[in-house]
Every structure is written in C-alpha cells, then in structure tokens.
N, C-alpha and C positions, 0 to 999 in steps of 0.2 A: 504493500500500500504506500510505501515511501515514494515510489515512482509516480503514483497517481497524485499524491499531494504536491510533488514538485511540478508536475504538469499543470495542475490547477492553479498553482501560484503564478507561473509564467503566463498562463492564459489570462488571468485577471490583469496582470501588468499590461498585456497586449491590448485588451479591451479598453482599459482606462487610458492608455497612451494614445489610442485611436481617437477618443473623444478630445483629448488635450490637443493633439496635433491639428485636428480639424478646427477647433476653436482658435488656436493660435494663428493658423493660416488665414481664417476668415477675418480675424481682428486686424492682421497686417494689411489685408486687402482693403479693409474699411478705412484704414488710416490714411490712404492716398485719396485725396479729393478728386473726383472726376464725375462727369455727367454722362450717363448712359441710359440704356433702356431699363436698367435695374432701378434707376432713380424715379422712373415714371410709371413702371408696370409692377403690379403686385406679383410676388413669386407664385409659381404653380407648384403644387405638391402632389406626389404620386400616391394614388390609392390602388390597392390590389391585394392579392393573396400572397402571404409570405409563408413559406414552408421549409422545414429543415429537420435535422436530426440532433439528438443529444449526444455529443461526442464524449462526455464524461462517462456515460454508460458503456460506450464501446471500449474506452480505455480500461475501465474497471473490469469488464468482461475478459479482456486480454491478460490482465494482471492478477486477478483474483479467481482461483480455481473453484471457489464456492459460490460464485455469482455469474449469472448470465442475464443480459438485459438489452433491450432495444426500444427506443422511443422516437416517435415522429411528433413534431410540434408545428403549430401553425397559428396564424392570426389573419384577420381581415379587417381593414380599416373602414369604419362606418362614419366617422366624424374626425375632425382635425386632431382630436386628442383621445378618441375612444376606439378601441379595437375589440372585436369578438375574438376570443382566443381559446385554445384547447390543446391537449396532448393525448396521444393514444400509444400504448406500449405493452410490452410483455417482459416479465421478470421472473427469475428463480433464484432463491438464496437458501443456502444450507447454513443453519446456525449450529456450529459444532462447538459446544461448550462443555464444561467439566462434567456436568451431570445429565446432559441431554443433547441429542442430535436430531434436529427437525428441519424439514425443508418446506418452504412455502413457494408455490409457483402458480402463475396465472396471468390473465390480461386485465387491463384497466383503461379507463378513459377519464379525463378531467376536462371540464368545460366551464367557461365563464367569460370575463371581460378584463381588459387592462385599460388604465387611464394614464396617459403620458403627462408627467408633471414638468417635463423639460422644455424650455423655450429655445428652439433651434435658431442658430444664426442663418442668414440667408443661404439658401442652397443646400442646407443640411437636413437630414431626416433621421437623426438619432432619437433615441427615447430613453428616458429614465421613468419607470412606471411602477404603479401599484395596481394590484389586481385581486380578484376574488374568483375562486373555483369551487365547483362541486365535483368530487371524485367518486367513481364507482368501480369496484373490482369484482371479478369472478375468479375463484382460485381453488386450490386444493392444499391440504396440509398433510404431510407424511412424517409420522414419528418413527425415526429409524432406530434410535437407541435411547434408553433412559435408565436412571438408577432409582431403585426403591430404597428409602431410608427406613430403618427400624430402630427401636430403642436398644435392642440387643445386638451388638456387633461381634458376637462370638463367632458367627459363621461368615463374617465379612459382609460387604455390601452386595446387593443383588442387582446385577446389570442385566436388563432385558433387551434383547436384540431382535425380537420379532417385530417386524415393521407393521405399523398401523396407518392406513391412509384413508382420508375422507375427501371426496370430491363434491362439487356443487355448492361450495361456500361462497358467500358474498359479503361485501362491506361497503359503506358509504361514509364520506367525510367532507368537511369544509376546509378550505385552506386560504390563507392570506399570502399574497405573493409580492415580492419586491425585486425588481430586476432592471436590466438595461440592454439596449440593442444599439450596436454601432455599425454604420455602413462603412466597411473598409475598402470595398471596390464597388463600382456601380451595381446596385441591386443585390450585392452580397453582404450579409450581416454576420457579425459575431455577437453572441449574447451570453449573459449570465444572470441567474436568478436564484433567490433563496425563498423558501416557502415554510410557513408554520401551519401545521395541520392538526385537526381535532376530529376524532371519530364521532360519527352520528349514530351509526348502527353497524352491527356485524353478526353474522351467524357463526357459531362455534362448533368445532368437531366434538364428538362424544368422548368424554374422558380426559380431554386436555384443551388448552387454550390455543388461540392463534398467536404464534410468536413472530410471524412475518406476513404482512399483507402486501402483495404487489401493487406498486403505485403509491402506497402509503408509507411503508417501512416497518420498523420494529414496533410492536404493540404493547410490550410489557414494561416500558420505561416512561416515567413522568406522567402517569395516569392517562394513558392513551393520547398523549400529545406527541406529534412527530415533527421532524424537521427534514426538509429535502432541498436539493440543489440541482441546478441544470447548467450546463455549458453547451451552447448550441452554435451551429453554423447553418445559415438559412439563405434562401433566395427569394427575392420579391418578384412576383409576376405582375408587372404594372397593367392595370385595367383602364384607369382614367387619371387625368390630371385636373385638379381643381385649384382655383385661385384662393389665396388666403383671405 
C-alpha cells in the first residue's frame, strides 16, 4: 500500500498544480491591457457529458492482492454551477484479520448532484465542488474462516474453516462529497474527491454481520460511518456552448 499512497500524493500535487498554473497564466494575460473580442463578448462555456474512470481503484487492484475494483464516473452539466453526477462500479475485498477472514463482493451505483463553488477565470472550466449522493449496492458476503472464543482455553482456540456464503444482500447510504476537477488538456480532466458516508439501511447475512459493502466500504468502524476517495481521469463530450 506504500506505492498507492505515494501515487496518490503525487496525483494530488499534479491536480493542485494544474489549477495554480492555469490561474497564474490567466492572471498574467489579464495584466496586459488590450482591447479584443474578449472585452466585448461574454465567454461561452461548454456543456456536455463528462465520463471517466477511477484510477485509484485500478492502482489498488494492481497492488493489493485482497482487493479488486473498477468504477466509471460521470456528470452532466445542467446549469452554470450545477451538475447531475453519479458513479457505477464493482468491488471485492477480503478482510483477512486475526480472528476472521471474510470477503464482500458486488456492484453498486451512486447518484446525485454537484455544485461548483469555484469562480473560473476567463476560458477556464475547472471546478471545486460539493455534492450529495445516494448509494445502493447489491452484494454477497462469504465467511471463509473465523475463530470461536470460549472461557476455557484448555483445548486451545477453535478455528472454523468451513466457508459460509450468502448472496442477494443489499444496502443503501447517503454521502456528502467534496472534490475538484481540473482541465489539463482540452476536454480532458483530472479529478479528486473525498466523501463521508452514512448507512441508511442494509440486509445482513444469517449468523454474522456485513464487514465490507461494495461502494460503501468497511461497516464495523465508527458506527456505520464510512469515508471514501476517488482519483479520476475523464473526458468531456461537448454538446453545447452557452454564454455566461
């Protein structure tokens, strides 16, 4: 996981430096007084469908033998500052801990909206946004191994290795999102986001709890409060241009 953390660190630097360099370039251009069409015509901004993939999940899948995941993300701009947004994906995680080994795997979808709080300079279409999502997942839980504790340790601990699997489980949650999108090349964006999640409902397997819900994360920490992150690369398909 050290390689993943290093990758995410440099990715953050790249995204932030992209915003800074664009701001600096635009400010330097604005410092030179001149009269052009820019001074008389309002800027036109692109509206369209932006779609991409979460590269953090791809990197983690390559580095972590206990995890596989893939996520597609997208948004559609309906207002100068408002986007309909969502993600769909598939995840599988094996939690191999001292007293239990359990795997959660399945698919999920999150849907909601984002609001851009960033005022772009002329010609820029970056965003720093806050958003809200509702997430839903269908998944399975497989209990591979677990230890039974007793008051009498004369015979040692009892390790059960018979697998127990239950399919057809589901869960729903709400999440608050904070993130940014930076246009690094025309219509190509790098993004990063952090989300805080809380479970609304879940169906549980017989005899044990859900320890990992795809799209939500671990469930037995902090009273069903989860935290997630995304690092994305996406492409904007321009559909229309509108004056500000």
